[in-house]
C-alpha positions as a printed NumPy array, in Angstrom:
array([[  3.26 ,   6.458,  -3.506],
       [  6.133,   8.614,  -4.012],
       [  8.381,   5.495,  -5.311],
       [  5.6  ,   4.656,  -7.508],
       [  5.432,   8.342,  -8.986],
       [  9.271,   8.537,  -9.262],
       [  9.87 ,   5.335, -11.054],
       [  6.999,   5.722, -13.307],
       [  7.68 ,   9.276, -14.213],
       [ 11.347,   8.059, -15.057],
       [ 10.065,   5.21 , -17.095],
       [  7.938,   7.456, -19.2  ],
       [ 10.206,  10.135, -19.36 ],
       [ 12.898,   7.928, -20.959],
       [ 10.284,   6.118, -23.18 ],
       [  9.393,   9.434, -24.717],
       [ 12.737,  10.923, -24.761],
       [ 14.108,   7.813, -26.709],
       [ 10.699,   7.099, -28.95 ],
       [ 11.153,   3.574, -27.617],
       [  8.457,   0.905, -28.01 ],
       [  8.595,  -0.351, -24.512],
       [  5.188,  -2.19 , -24.395],
       [  5.887,  -3.185, -21.017],
       [  5.964,   0.3  , -19.626],
       [  2.009,   0.057, -19.828],
       [  1.853,  -3.102, -17.837],
       [  4.378,  -2.061, -15.483],
       [  2.527,   1.251, -14.532],
       [ -0.963,  -0.333, -14.787],
       [  0.029,  -3.247, -12.572],
       [  1.614,  -1.36 ,  -9.845],
       [ -1.23 ,   1.201,  -9.867],
       [ -3.656,  -1.632,  -9.386],
       [ -1.421,  -2.995,  -6.501],
       [ -1.15 ,   0.329,  -5.158],
       [ -4.93 ,   1.093,  -5.218],
       [ -5.561,  -2.316,  -3.716],
       [ -3.241,  -1.662,  -0.865],
       [ -5.071,   1.564,  -0.448],
       [ -8.55 ,  -0.018,  -0.017],
       [ -7.125,  -2.415,   2.571],
       [ -5.506,   0.272,   4.53 ],
       [ -8.435,   2.729,   4.616],
       [-11.5  ,   0.618,   4.193],
       [-10.86 ,  -3.043,   5.561],
       [ -8.167,  -3.071,   8.105],
       [ -9.312,  -2.819,  11.679],
       [ -7.292,  -0.382,  13.596],
       [ -9.607,  -0.617,  16.915],
       [ -7.441,  -1.178,  19.856],
       [ -7.305,  -4.722,  21.421],
       [ -9.034,  -4.944,  24.704],
       [ -6.312,  -5.366,  27.798],
       [ -6.511,  -8.381,  29.696],
       [ -6.13 ,  -7.677,  33.592],
       [ -5.037, -10.114,  35.806],
       [ -7.753, -11.164,  38.417],
       [ -7.841,  -9.544,  41.434],
       [ -8.322, -11.254,  44.713],
       [-11.47 , -10.361,  46.749],
       [-10.974,  -8.711,  50.157],
       [-12.537, -12.165,  51.9  ],
       [ -9.715, -14.123,  50.374]])
């Protein structure tokens, strides 16, 4: 998230300062933002973080 904010603020800062006609800046920010939102949805809503059951070796019965 911090890298997204830093890179995009830099792009838009220089775009504004230079009065540049960078049409790719819209696509850059939009696409990266969608990827970031998709990643967040996966992490917080879809991914399953329940611990896996442990498999214990079978124990021998006292009768042999």
